[in-house]
C-alpha positions as CSV (number, residue, x, y, z in Angstrom):
1,M,-36.4,-2.8,37.5
2,P,-34.2,-2.8,33.8
3,Q,-32.3,-0.1,34.7
4,D,-30.5,-1.7,37.3
5,Q,-29.3,-4.2,35.3
6,K,-26.6,-2.4,32.9
7,M,-24.9,-4.7,30.6
8,M,-21.6,-4.1,28.9
9,L,-21.0,-5.4,25.2
10,P,-17.4,-5.9,24.2
11,S,-16.0,-3.1,21.2
12,S,-17.3,-4.0,18.2
13,Q,-14.2,-1.5,16.6
14,G,-11.7,-4.7,17.1
15,G,-8.8,-2.2,16.7
16,L,-8.9,-1.9,12.8
17,V,-7.0,0.6,11.7
18,R,-7.8,2.1,8.1
19,Y,-4.1,2.9,7.0
20,Y,-3.9,4.1,3.3
21,D,-5.7,6.7,5.9
22,E,-2.9,8.2,7.4
23,Y,0.1,8.5,4.5
24,K,-0.2,9.9,1.3
25,S,2.0,9.6,-1.0
26,R,2.8,13.1,-2.4
27,I,4.9,10.9,-5.8
28,Q,2.5,8.6,-7.7
29,I,4.0,6.6,-9.9
30,K,1.8,3.8,-11.9
31,P,2.5,0.2,-12.2
32,S,2.8,0.2,-15.8
33,H,5.6,2.7,-15.7
34,V,7.9,1.0,-13.1
35,I,7.6,-2.0,-15.9
36,V,8.4,0.3,-18.1
37,L,11.5,1.2,-16.6
38,A,12.3,-2.4,-15.7
39,V,12.3,-3.2,-19.1
40,A,14.5,0.0,-20.6
41,I,17.1,-1.1,-17.6
42,I,17.0,-4.3,-18.9
43,A,17.3,-3.6,-22.3
44,I,20.5,-0.4,-21.8
45,E,22.2,-3.9,-19.7
46,V,22.1,-6.1,-22.3
47,F,23.1,-3.3,-25.0
48,L,26.5,-2.5,-22.8
49,H,27.2,-5.4,-22.3
50,N,27.2,-6.8,-26.2
51,F,28.7,-3.0,-27.5
52,G,30.4,-1.7,-24.4
């Protein structure tokens, strides 16, 4: 008798997707490099504004 009563449960996935697995860039830039580049560009701009 228990075989006749099937219960359907909702999916436990919930539509979750791990996006970091789908795309991997070939160019890896560290956050410290971005900060150093920004500071260098600001320093060059200040130098050119004062002496250029």
